[in-house]
BAGU-256930 format. One record per atom (N, C-alpha, C): residue in three letters; chain; atom name; x, y, z. Coordinates in Angstrom, 1 decimal. Layout:
residues N
@rest->ALA kette->A atom->CA c1->X c2->Y c3->Z
...
END
This chain:
residues 62
@rest->MET kette->A atom->N c1->1.1 c2->-1.3 c3->0.0
@rest->MET kette->A atom->CA c1->0.0 c2->0.2 c3->0.1
@rest->MET kette->A atom->C c1->1.2 c2->1.2 c3->-0.1
@rest->LEU kette->A atom->N c1->1.8 c2->1.3 c3->0.8
@rest->LEU kette->A atom->CA c1->2.7 c2->2.3 c3->0.8
@rest->LEU kette->A atom->C c1->3.7 c2->2.6 c3->-0.4
@rest->HIS kette->A atom->N c1->3.7 c2->1.5 c3->-1.2
@rest->HIS kette->A atom->CA c1->4.6 c2->1.8 c3->-2.4
@rest->HIS kette->A atom->C c1->3.7 c2->2.4 c3->-3.4
@rest->SER kette->A atom->N c1->2.6 c2->2.3 c3->-3.4
@rest->SER kette->A atom->CA c1->1.7 c2->3.1 c3->-4.6
@rest->SER kette->A atom->C c1->1.5 c2->4.6 c3->-4.4
@rest->LEU kette->A atom->N c1->2.2 c2->5.2 c3->-3.5
@rest->LEU kette->A atom->CA c1->2.5 c2->6.7 c3->-3.1
@rest->LEU kette->A atom->C c1->3.3 c2->7.2 c3->-4.3
@rest->PRO kette->A atom->N c1->2.9 c2->8.3 c3->-4.8
@rest->PRO kette->A atom->CA c1->3.8 c2->8.8 c3->-5.6
@rest->PRO kette->A atom->C c1->4.9 c2->9.7 c3->-4.8
@rest->VAL kette->A atom->N c1->6.2 c2->9.7 c3->-5.3
@rest->VAL kette->A atom->CA c1->7.3 c2->10.3 c3->-4.5
@rest->VAL kette->A atom->C c1->7.7 c2->11.5 c3->-5.3
@rest->LYS kette->A atom->N c1->7.5 c2->12.6 c3->-4.6
@rest->LYS kette->A atom->CA c1->8.2 c2->14.0 c3->-5.3
@rest->LYS kette->A atom->C c1->9.5 c2->14.1 c3->-5.0
@rest->SER kette->A atom->N c1->10.2 c2->14.3 c3->-6.4
@rest->SER kette->A atom->CA c1->11.6 c2->14.5 c3->-6.2
@rest->SER kette->A atom->C c1->12.0 c2->15.9 c3->-7.1
@rest->GLY kette->A atom->N c1->12.9 c2->16.4 c3->-6.9
@rest->GLY kette->A atom->CA c1->13.3 c2->17.8 c3->-7.6
@rest->GLY kette->A atom->C c1->13.5 c2->18.3 c3->-6.0
@rest->THR kette->A atom->N c1->13.9 c2->19.7 c3->-6.6
@rest->THR kette->A atom->CA c1->14.5 c2->20.7 c3->-5.6
@rest->THR kette->A atom->C c1->13.2 c2->22.0 c3->-5.5
@rest->LYS kette->A atom->N c1->13.6 c2->22.7 c3->-4.5
@rest->LYS kette->A atom->CA c1->12.6 c2->23.8 c3->-4.1
@rest->LYS kette->A atom->C c1->13.2 c2->25.0 c3->-4.8
@rest->ALA kette->A atom->N c1->12.5 c2->25.7 c3->-5.4
@rest->ALA kette->A atom->CA c1->12.8 c2->26.7 c3->-6.5
@rest->ALA kette->A atom->C c1->13.5 c2->28.0 c3->-5.5
@rest->LYS kette->A atom->N c1->14.7 c2->28.4 c3->-5.9
@rest->LYS kette->A atom->CA c1->15.3 c2->29.6 c3->-5.0
@rest->LYS kette->A atom->C c1->14.3 c2->30.7 c3->-5.3
@rest->ARG kette->A atom->N c1->14.5 c2->31.6 c3->-4.2
@rest->ARG kette->A atom->CA c1->14.0 c2->32.8 c3->-4.4
@rest->ARG kette->A atom->C c1->15.0 c2->33.9 c3->-4.6
@rest->ALA kette->A atom->N c1->14.5 c2->34.9 c3->-5.1
@rest->ALA kette->A atom->CA c1->15.5 c2->36.0 c3->-5.4
@rest->ALA kette->A atom->C c1->16.2 c2->36.8 c3->-3.9
@rest->GLN kette->A atom->N c1->17.4 c2->36.8 c3->-4.1
@rest->GLN kette->A atom->CA c1->17.9 c2->37.6 c3->-2.7
@rest->GLN kette->A atom->C c1->17.3 c2->38.9 c3->-2.7
@rest->ARG kette->A atom->N c1->17.1 c2->39.2 c3->-1.4
@rest->ARG kette->A atom->CA c1->16.7 c2->40.2 c3->-0.8
@rest->ARG kette->A atom->C c1->17.6 c2->41.7 c3->-0.8
@rest->PRO kette->A atom->N c1->17.5 c2->42.7 c3->-1.2
@rest->PRO kette->A atom->CA c1->18.4 c2->43.6 c3->-1.1
@rest->PRO kette->A atom->C c1->18.7 c2->44.1 c3->0.1
@rest->ALA kette->A atom->N c1->19.9 c2->44.5 c3->0.5
@rest->ALA kette->A atom->CA c1->20.2 c2->45.0 c3->2.0
@rest->ALA kette->A atom->C c1->19.3 c2->46.3 c3->2.1
@rest->LYS kette->A atom->N c1->19.0 c2->46.6 c3->3.7
@rest->LYS kette->A atom->CA c1->18.5 c2->47.8 c3->4.0
@rest->LYS kette->A atom->C c1->19.0 c2->48.6 c3->4.9
@rest->TYR kette->A atom->N c1->20.0 c2->47.7 c3->5.9
@rest->TYR kette->A atom->CA c1->20.9 c2->48.4 c3->6.9
@rest->TYR kette->A atom->C c1->22.2 c2->48.0 c3->6.6
@rest->SER kette->A atom->N c1->22.9 c2->49.1 c3->7.1
@rest->SER kette->A atom->CA c1->24.4 c2->49.0 c3->7.3
@rest->SER kette->A atom->C c1->25.1 c2->49.2 c3->8.4
@rest->TYR kette->A atom->N c1->25.9 c2->48.4 c3->8.7
@rest->TYR kette->A atom->CA c1->26.8 c2->48.6 c3->10.2
@rest->TYR kette->A atom->C c1->28.0 c2->48.4 c3->10.0
@rest->VAL kette->A atom->N c1->28.7 c2->48.7 c3->11.1
@rest->VAL kette->A atom->CA c1->30.3 c2->48.3 c3->11.2
@rest->VAL kette->A atom->C c1->30.4 c2->47.2 c3->12.1
@rest->ASP kette->A atom->N c1->30.9 c2->46.0 c3->11.9
@rest->ASP kette->A atom->CA c1->31.0 c2->44.9 c3->13.3
@rest->ASP kette->A atom->C c1->32.5 c2->45.3 c3->14.1
@rest->GLU kette->A atom->N c1->32.3 c2->44.6 c3->15.0
@rest->GLU kette->A atom->CA c1->33.6 c2->44.7 c3->16.2
@rest->GLU kette->A atom->C c1->34.9 c2->44.7 c3->15.5
@rest->ASN kette->A atom->N c1->35.0 c2->44.0 c3->14.3
@rest->ASN kette->A atom->CA c1->36.5 c2->43.9 c3->13.6
@rest->ASN kette->A atom->C c1->36.6 c2->44.9 c3->12.7
@rest->GLY kette->A atom->N c1->35.6 c2->45.9 c3->12.7
@rest->GLY kette->A atom->CA c1->35.6 c2->47.2 c3->11.7
@rest->GLY kette->A atom->C c1->35.3 c2->47.0 c3->10.3
@rest->GLU kette->A atom->N c1->34.6 c2->45.9 c3->10.0
@rest->GLU kette->A atom->CA c1->34.3 c2->45.6 c3->8.8
@rest->GLU kette->A atom->C c1->32.8 c2->46.2 c3->8.5
@rest->THR kette->A atom->N c1->32.4 c2->46.7 c3->7.2
@rest->THR kette->A atom->CA c1->31.3 c2->47.4 c3->6.9
@rest->THR kette->A atom->C c1->30.3 c2->45.8 c3->6.6
@rest->LYS kette->A atom->N c1->29.4 c2->45.7 c3->7.3
@rest->LYS kette->A atom->CA c1->28.5 c2->44.6 c3->6.7
@rest->LYS kette->A atom->C c1->27.0 c2->45.3 c3->6.6
@rest->THR kette->A atom->N c1->26.0 c2->44.2 c3->6.0
@rest->THR kette->A atom->CA c1->24.9 c2->44.8 c3->5.7
@rest->THR kette->A atom->C c1->23.9 c2->43.9 c3->6.0
@rest->TRP kette->A atom->N c1->22.6 c2->44.1 c3->6.3
@rest->TRP kette->A atom->CA c1->21.6 c2->43.3 c3->6.9
@rest->TRP kette->A atom->C c1->20.3 c2->43.7 c3->6.0
@rest->THR kette->A atom->N c1->19.5 c2->42.5 c3->5.8
@rest->THR kette->A atom->CA c1->18.2 c2->42.9 c3->4.9
@rest->THR kette->A atom->C c1->17.0 c2->43.2 c3->5.8
@rest->GLY kette->A atom->N c1->17.4 c2->43.0 c3->7.2
@rest->GLY kette->A atom->CA c1->16.0 c2->43.3 c3->8.0
@rest->GLY kette->A atom->C c1->15.3 c2->42.0 c3->8.5
@rest->GLN kette->A atom->N c1->15.5 c2->41.1 c3->7.8
@rest->GLN kette->A atom->CA c1->15.1 c2->39.6 c3->7.9
@rest->GLN kette->A atom->C c1->15.8 c2->38.8 c3->9.0
@rest->GLY kette->A atom->N c1->15.1 c2->38.0 c3->9.7
@rest->GLY kette->A atom->CA c1->15.8 c2->37.1 c3->10.5
@rest->GLY kette->A atom->C c1->16.4 c2->37.9 c3->11.8
@rest->ARG kette->A atom->N c1->17.3 c2->37.4 c3->12.6
@rest->ARG kette->A atom->CA c1->17.5 c2->38.3 c3->13.9
@rest->ARG kette->A atom->C c1->18.3 c2->39.5 c3->13.5
@rest->THR kette->A atom->N c1->18.3 c2->40.2 c3->14.6
@rest->THR kette->A atom->CA c1->19.0 c2->41.5 c3->14.7
@rest->THR kette->A atom->C c1->20.3 c2->41.3 c3->14.9
@rest->PRO kette->A atom->N c1->21.2 c2->41.7 c3->14.0
@rest->PRO kette->A atom->CA c1->22.8 c2->41.4 c3->14.4
@rest->PRO kette->A atom->C c1->23.0 c2->42.1 c3->15.8
@rest->ALA kette->A atom->N c1->24.1 c2->41.6 c3->16.5
@rest->ALA kette->A atom->CA c1->24.4 c2->41.9 c3->17.9
@rest->ALA kette->A atom->C c1->25.0 c2->43.2 c3->17.6
@rest->VAL kette->A atom->N c1->25.7 c2->43.5 c3->17.1
@rest->VAL kette->A atom->CA c1->26.2 c2->45.3 c3->16.9
@rest->VAL kette->A atom->C c1->25.0 c2->46.0 c3->16.9
@rest->ILE kette->A atom->N c1->24.1 c2->45.8 c3->16.1
@rest->ILE kette->A atom->CA c1->22.8 c2->46.7 c3->16.2
@rest->ILE kette->A atom->C c1->22.0 c2->46.7 c3->17.1
@rest->LYS kette->A atom->N c1->21.8 c2->45.6 c3->17.5
@rest->LYS kette->A atom->CA c1->21.0 c2->45.3 c3->19.0
@rest->LYS kette->A atom->C c1->21.7 c2->46.1 c3->20.2
@rest->LYS kette->A atom->N c1->23.0 c2->45.9 c3->20.2
@rest->LYS kette->A atom->CA c1->24.0 c2->46.2 c3->21.3
@rest->LYS kette->A atom->C c1->23.6 c2->48.0 c3->21.1
@rest->ALA kette->A atom->N c1->23.8 c2->48.4 c3->20.1
@rest->ALA kette->A atom->CA c1->24.0 c2->50.2 c3->19.9
@rest->ALA kette->A atom->C c1->22.4 c2->50.6 c3->20.2
@rest->MET kette->A atom->N c1->21.3 c2->49.8 c3->19.9
@rest->MET kette->A atom->CA c1->20.0 c2->50.2 c3->20.2
@rest->MET kette->A atom->C c1->19.8 c2->50.1 c3->21.6
@rest->ASP kette->A atom->N c1->20.2 c2->49.1 c3->22.3
@rest->ASP kette->A atom->CA c1->20.1 c2->49.0 c3->23.8
@rest->ASP kette->A atom->C c1->21.0 c2->50.0 c3->24.5
@rest->GLU kette->A atom->N c1->22.3 c2->49.9 c3->24.4
@rest->GLU kette->A atom->CA c1->23.1 c2->50.7 c3->25.2
@rest->GLU kette->A atom->C c1->23.2 c2->52.3 c3->24.7
@rest->GLN kette->A atom->N c1->23.1 c2->52.6 c3->23.5
@rest->GLN kette->A atom->CA c1->23.5 c2->53.8 c3->23.0
@rest->GLN kette->A atom->C c1->22.3 c2->54.4 c3->22.4
@rest->GLY kette->A atom->N c1->21.2 c2->54.1 c3->22.7
@rest->GLY kette->A atom->CA c1->19.9 c2->54.6 c3->22.4
@rest->GLY kette->A atom->C c1->19.7 c2->54.9 c3->21.0
@rest->LYS kette->A atom->N c1->20.4 c2->54.2 c3->20.1
@rest->LYS kette->A atom->CA c1->20.2 c2->54.2 c3->18.5
@rest->LYS kette->A atom->C c1->18.8 c2->53.6 c3->18.2
@rest->SER kette->A atom->N c1->18.2 c2->54.1 c3->16.9
@rest->SER kette->A atom->CA c1->17.2 c2->53.2 c3->16.2
@rest->SER kette->A atom->C c1->17.7 c2->52.9 c3->15.2
@rest->LEU kette->A atom->N c1->16.9 c2->51.9 c3->14.9
@rest->LEU kette->A atom->CA c1->16.8 c2->51.2 c3->13.5
@rest->LEU kette->A atom->C c1->17.0 c2->52.1 c3->12.2
@rest->ASP kette->A atom->N c1->16.8 c2->53.1 c3->12.1
@rest->ASP kette->A atom->CA c1->16.6 c2->54.1 c3->11.3
@rest->ASP kette->A atom->C c1->18.3 c2->54.8 c3->11.1
@rest->ASP kette->A atom->N c1->19.0 c2->54.6 c3->12.1
@rest->ASP kette->A atom->CA c1->20.3 c2->55.2 c3->12.3
@rest->ASP kette->A atom->C c1->21.1 c2->54.3 c3->11.3
@rest->PHE kette->A atom->N c1->20.6 c2->53.3 c3->10.9
@rest->PHE kette->A atom->CA c1->21.4 c2->52.2 c3->10.2
@rest->PHE kette->A atom->C c1->21.0 c2->52.0 c3->8.7
@rest->LEU kette->A atom->N c1->19.9 c2->52.6 c3->8.6
@rest->LEU kette->A atom->CA c1->19.2 c2->52.7 c3->7.3
@rest->LEU kette->A atom->C c1->20.3 c2->53.0 c3->5.8
@rest->ILE kette->A atom->N c1->20.4 c2->52.3 c3->4.9
@rest->ILE kette->A atom->CA c1->21.1 c2->52.7 c3->3.7
@rest->ILE kette->A atom->C c1->20.4 c2->53.8 c3->3.1
@rest->LYS kette->A atom->N c1->20.8 c2->54.8 c3->3.0
@rest->LYS kette->A atom->CA c1->20.3 c2->55.9 c3->2.1
@rest->LYS kette->A atom->C c1->20.5 c2->55.7 c3->0.9
@rest->GLN kette->A atom->N c1->19.2 c2->55.9 c3->-0.3
@rest->GLN kette->A atom->CA c1->19.2 c2->55.4 c3->-1.1
@rest->GLN kette->A atom->C c1->18.8 c2->56.9 c3->-2.2
END
């Protein structure tokens, strides 16, 4: 009975990479970018908590 079920094969379609929205300098002095998706980078979170900065301070001006 289980052998009669169709097996899906293939890969998931990749989605387009999101453009970066925020720019920051990490502990090593390197400039990094973040799309705003996922966890907030530790450097940005620390600046917001300890220095009172807002997320808008890290926005990439276009």
